[in-house]
C-alpha positions, 0 to 999 in steps of 0.5 A: 400706961404707954409703951414704945418699941420699934417692933411689937409682936403679938403672940409668943408661939413659934411664929411670934418668937421667930419673928421677934428673934430675927427682928432683934438680930436685925438690931430692932428694939423688940417687944412681945405681947402675949396673953399667955406665958410664952412657953404655954403657947399652942405651938407646944402642943405640936407633936409629929415633926417639922418637914424638910428635905434634908435627905438624911434617911433616903434621897429627898429634894426640895422640889419634891417637898414643894410638889407635895405642898402644892398637890396637898393644898389641892392646887390652891397653894400659891406656888411662889410661897411653896417654893420659898418655903421648901427651900428655906425650911431646910436652912431653918431646921439646921438653924434650930439645931444650932440653937440647941433643939434636941432632935432625935438622931440616926445612928450616924448622928444626923437628924432623924426623920419619919414618914408623914401624911402626903409627903412623897418621893419622886412626885408621889410614887411612895412615902418619904422620910421627911419629918425631923422630930424630937419624939412626939413633942417637936413643937414643945422643943421648938417653943423652948428653944426659941424662947431661950434665944429671945431671952438671950437677945434681951427681947421685952415680954409683956406676958398675960396682956390681952390685945383688944385693938390694933390702931390703924389710921390713914391706912397705916398701923400705929400701935396696939391697945392691950388689957393687962390681966393682972390689973385690968388696966388698959395699956397703949403700945406705940410701934413702928411695925407690928407683927401679928402671930396670935394663932388660930381659932379652933375653938369655934368647934366643939371637938378640937385639938386647939387650946382654950385660948385659940379664939381668933382674936386678931383675925376678928379685930382686923376683920371688924376694921374692914380688912379682909380674911382670906380663904376662911372656908378651908378649915382642916380636921385632923383625922386622929383626935382621941375619941370623944375628946378631940385631943390630938394623936400625932400623924407620926403614929401612922408615920411609924406604921400605925393603921386605921381600922373600921369595925370589920378590922379592915384597913379601910384607907386602901380603898381611898388612897391605894398608894400611900394608904394611911399616909394620905393627906388629912382632908382625905383621911378625915372624909374617909373616916366619916364615910366609914361611920356613915356607911355603918362600919363605925366602932363601939356601941354607937358605931361613931368612931374608928380605931388607930391600931399600933399593936403590931408595932414593937413596944420600944418604938411606941414608948420611945418615939410616941411617948406623949400620945401613949400617955394621953391614951392611957390617962384619958381613955384608959386604953394602952396602945401597946395592947389594944387599938385606940378610938379616934375621930377627926378633930378641928385642928388648923385654919388654912385661911387667915390674914392675907400677906405677901411672902415677907409677911406684909398684911394686904388689904385687897386683891391688888396686894396693896400693903398696910404699912407697918402691919405684918402677920405670920403663922396660923393667924396669917394666910400667905397661902402656903397651905392652899385648901389643905395643909400637909402635916409638919408644914405648920411648924415649917411655916412658923419658922420660915415666914416668922423669920421673914416677917421679923426681918422685914418688920425690923428693916421697915422700922429702921426708916419709919417714925413713931406715931404719937398716940393719946388716951383717946386711942383707948376709947373703943376698947374701954367702951367695949369692956365697960359695956360688958361689965355694966350690962344687965342682959340675961345671956350667959357667955358659956351658954352662947359659946356652947351653942356656937360650937355645937352648931358649927360642928353640925353645920360647917365641919367636915362635910357641908351643904348649901342648906346646912350653911344657910341654916348656920348663917341664920344661927350666927345672926341670932347668936350675934344679936344675943351676944349684945345682951350678955352680962357677967357676974365678975365686975372686978379688975384683976384676972377677970377671966369671965370678962376675957371669955366674953371678949373672946366669944365676940371674936369667935362669932366674927371668925365663924361668920367669915368662915360660914359665908366663905363656905357658902359662897364657894360652890365646889369641893376642894381640899378641906372644903367638901360640899356634898351638893358640889362634889367636884373641884371646879378649876374653871370658876374657883381656882382663886382665893376668896377675900371676905370683908365684913360689910355690916351686921351679918353681911359679908362681901367677897373679892377674889385674888388669882392663885399664883401658879408655876411649875405644877399645873393643876391636875386630879389629886390621887394618892 
């Protein structure tokens, strides 16, 4: 079955819906292809807020926000991206408010703002109130608001369609192939412009805040096709995952005054970030937590976690401003945050790396910024390098709306002057062959077992702390898992809602993005941001102030090219808080 739209967006989270909305406002015929019903997208899980220098609570300026973003990214952030972002996110938040997003309010009626990790005033002197929020369900509100706007603008939705191929011929993006989950039928989508906004890939790790659907599908599909993935070594672990499940407790809890404590009751962040303590950036806090555990100051019978203490806060603040995380803690752990500290440990949270793009979301294929005509990416799937080596809290929701909007506008304008490309049944061939191979295989390997081995080994060998030895070991494990993946088989041979088939396809994507991450981490012989090499503990600006582009060469082999970091008003200097 074939469909034709001027702009097709893959993914219906914050970035996808923003791109679709602004493409429609430009007058394009827009469709969204999503493997989930839109309001179930993972943006809905974002809790704490969207950072913008509104200055509603105290003095704030976009230049300070830009500085925090660049410093937070350990100077690997492209400063042109940080400047565009810090300026445009202010306007984006006000636009969301005008669309009807129910932000929390100050007594004077303005949007309320809270403190958040790594956000400061006067170039790092003290924490600042910058995160605009709707209790601790800000992402949920953004998603609902954007979806309503997309419905209002008559955007076509293909829900529960699993993209299996992006058709790129003669260096030009021409369309998509997607599996309709309800029927098992493959559909062909012709487009003048495609925007990829399919989210991250946290499911490569065992302990993660990411939904089950975040499997790096589109990153892997483009990587297979010879396009690069940028800065994949930088993967963020959020400090406060509910121990041992990994379910996220927002940084907003620390923004409201929550304190991290070890088994001795010490506020240990005073040791690691004396100025802003518990509100240091996520990479620093995650490493500090691991060090406390490693040095024997962990809590519980196994001494393998720390505590988030909110008991000193007024009960009304916890119940009113943090209702979701309070409920999560009570439901999943039986711990009441009003009365006792909550067990926490870092959880795999966010990919700083992804599909490389320009400031307008155009996908690029090499270090010279050569654009793939008609192909765009935004959100966590993309790497415009706003986040550099470590993303500041709240900057992901800002990224979605700022760069989602830019990608949507540019895609619609590109589509105005572009032609459709005639696609035929033959373009379904590769996807059909892959699906038939999985369905007809008589191999002995099971998807769930391989996925569990992948997730555990990535946790052991390529998570918060890394060494060359562990990463080399993981390279070999991945080769073996990829070899075994060729021999998987599934029991469900049906067509309608064959979730076993979908999980088999997703495992292939997880293996590909893991390969890019592990090779990139082994290749970068320094520590920067979220990439902490214990055998190379220092940041090395002389050799590594550059972006990594990882290309798949053949089975298990990856080659690298490098792209300079866009510098500007902020010179790299040691990162202290």
